[in-house]
N, C-alpha and C positions, 0 to 999 in steps of 0.2 A: 474361388480358390486363390490363395496367395501364391504367385509363382516363385520359382527359385531361379537363381542366376549364379554364375561363377563369381566368387568373392575374390576379385583380383586374380593373382597368380597362385593363390594358396592351394588350389585344387579342390576347394570345398564349394558345393552348391548350396548357398545360403538362401533362406527365404528372404525375399526382397524387403520385407518388413521385419526388422529385428526387434526382439523384446528388450526394451530399455529398462533395465532393472533398477534404475534410480527410483522407479515407482515403488520399490519394495523397501525403501529406506526407513519408513516410519509406518509400518502396517502391522496388523495383528496376524496371528497364525491363520485365522479363518480367511482374512483378506488375501494372504499369500497363497492359500490353497485355491481360492477362486481364480487368482491370476494364473496359476499353473493349469487350471481347467481351460482357461482361454488359450494359453500357449499350445496345449495339446489339441484343442478343438480346431484351431487354425493351422496346426502342423508347423509351428515355428520351430526352427532348428538352430537358432543363433541367439545367444543371450549376451547382452552387453552390460557389465556392471563396473564398479570401481571401488577402490579402497575407501574413498571418501563418501560413499553413498550410505552413510548410516549403517543399518543392519542388513543392507542388501546382500552382501556376500554370504552372510549367515543364513538368510532366507533362501538363497539359491542352493545352498549345500544339500538340504533334504531332497530337492528336486533331482539333483544329480545322483544321489544315493538311490532314490526310488526308480527313476527312469533309466538309469545307466549313464555313466560318464560319456559314452560315445554318442548318446542321443543328441547332444548339442555341441555346436561350435561355441566355445566358451571364451569370452573376452573380458578382461578387467583392465584397470588403469592404475598407474602410480602418479601422484602429483608431486612427489619428492624430486628435488633437482640434483642433489649430490649422489655420488656413487654409493656411499655407505648407507644413507637414508633410503634410497630407492631399493637397494639390495635387500635391506631388512624388510621393507614393506612388501616387496614381491613375495618373499617367503611367508610373511604373515597372511597375505591374501590366499596363498595356497593352503595354509592351515585353516583359515576361516571357510574356504570353499570345500575343504575336505578332499582335495585332489592332488595328484602328483605333478600335474602340469596344466597350464592354460594354453589355449590355441593362439590367443592374441594378447599381447601385453602392450598397452598404449601409454605413451607419455601424455599426461592429462593437461589439457588447456595450456599448451606450450606456445604462448604468443608474446608475452613480455620479453623485450630484447635482452635485458640483463639475465633473466631466468633462462632464456634460450641459450645464451652463451655458456652458462654454467652447465645446463643439462647436456649439451652436446659437446662439452669440453672434455679434456682428458680424464678428469675425475668426476664426471657427471653421471646422470641417471641413464643415459644411453649406454655407457659402458656396463652398467649393472644389467641392463636389458639384454645386451649382446652376450654377456657372461651367462645369464640365465638361459638364453637360447642355446648356447654351446653346451650347457649342462643338461639340456633336455627338459628344463622347467617351463620353457616358453617355446612355442613353435614359430611365431611370427611377431613382428614389432610394428606398431603403428603410432600415429601422433594425432592428437585432437586439439581443437581450439574453439574459443568463443570470441565474439566481437568482430568488428569490421576488418580487423587486420589479420584474422585467422587464415583466409585463403592465401594471402600474399606470404605470410610467414611459412605456411605449409610448403609453398614452392621453394622457399629458401631451405627448408628442412630437407626436401627431396634432393636438393643439390648437394647437401652435406652428407646424406645417408640414404640408402635405398629402402625407405620405409615401405611396408606392405599395405598400409591403409592410411587414409586420412578421414577426418570427421570435422564438419563445420556447419554453421547455420544456413538453412536454405528454405525460404518460404516466399510467397508472392510479393508481400509488401517490402521485405528486406531487399529483394532483388530489383525494386524500383529505383534504388540508389545506383546511378550509372557506374560510379567508381567501384562499388562493391561487386556489381554484376560483371564488370570487366575482369576483376581479380578472380571471381569464381570461374568464369569461362576459361581463363588462362590456366587455372589449376586443373580443371576438368580435362582440358586438352593434354596437359602433361601427364595426368594420371592414366588417361586412355593410352597414350603413347607408351607408357612404362608398365602397364598392367597393374596399377595400384588400385585397390578397392576404395570406392567413394561412398562414405557414410554421411547422412544428413541428419540434422537435429533442428528443433524449434519449428517443425513443419506446421503446427497449428497455433502459432503465435497470433494473438489479436493485437496486443500492444503492451508496453510496460505497465506495471501496476500504477494506477493514478494516485493511490493512497498507500498506506502501509500494507505490506503483503499479508494476506489473511492466512490462517492455518490450513484451509482447504479452498481451492485445489492446491496441491503441493508443487505445482509448476512455479518457477521463479519469474514467470511472465504471466500476464492475464491471457488465458487461452480462448480459442473458439470453443463453444460448447454445443451448438446445435448440430445435429447429425448431418444435415444437408450442407452446412458450411464446412464441416470437417471433411466431407466427401470431396468438395472442390479442392481444398488444400492438399489432401492426400493424392488426388489425381494429378495435381500440379507437380508433385515430386515424382511419383511412380510413373507418370506419363513420359518421363524422360529416361530412356534406356541407360542402364549402367549405374543408376543411383540406388542406394539402399536407404530406407527410412527407419529411424529409431522411434519407437513409440514414446508417447509423452510420459513425463515423470509424475503423473498422478494416476493412481490405481483406477479411479472412476472413469478416466478418459481412455484408458487402454482399450476397453471393449469397443468404443466408438471408432477409434483409429483402425482397429483390426477389422471391424465391420466394413469400413470404407475401403480398406485395402483388399478385402475379400471380394467386394462388389466390383472393384476395378473401374474400368472405363477409359475413354480417351483423355488426353490432356485437355483441360478447360480452355475454351476459346478466350481470346483477349477481352471480349465484352463480358463474359462470365466473371473473369477476374476483376475487371473494373467494377462490376456490380457488387461483388463481395466486399472489396476494399472500401467502396463508398458507403454501402449499406451498413456495414459493421464499424465504420470509422476506424479502420485498422491503421496502425502506426508501426514503424520499424522499432524493433527491440533495441537495436544497437545503432548509435549515431556517431 
């Protein structure tokens, strides 16, 4: 059974493994139906999508109509940086999802300094998000990021605005980087202090693609694929209280991640992590 935990101060008890709907960006109707079966089988109640995830929002819309809007805590993202562009994209996401509001609107991959200044400035995307929240179109506002600077930038974002959630990469090999690990620890401490929900991504990263990225799997990193390896990586994330894990962005890997999360277990011992990293020749995705 996948446990549930408070999603920050939102008042929602979210499944600690969230359905990462990036996996629905390029799938058939039949594949989307199978994904919903998994979501229901494992009783996931939190869906994370984005305007930039291909057809993802359009694939989620029938789920909401079929299961009921209140069945899921619904999160989406805008990658736009200016007020006007973000405002338009927020409303387009609502239309694509077929809903009157989303529970969480996230500023997507807000790491680059220049983009950060624009988005959090007086005519930026944050203003659009706050306006949407005040109008009842959005309940909560979060921020996401990729790369080694994401945790540090999120701390700066939290000093600028009381975001309700953050999202950043978290996996055993990335955290072997001492500087990155220190930034992650500082961010987690701040989030715990302020009641900010902590979401993680890239949990089953093996390494960057060594050659051109293939059409499948649809992850933009080479992933772990063996169930036993995925079990270790998932336990690494969920073994730490307070973290939420987003499933991988490939439909074929979702079942394995959910199986691992459902099986649970204690955090892996250091020797178990060392063995996984050495045996699979893992490498950090971001340097």
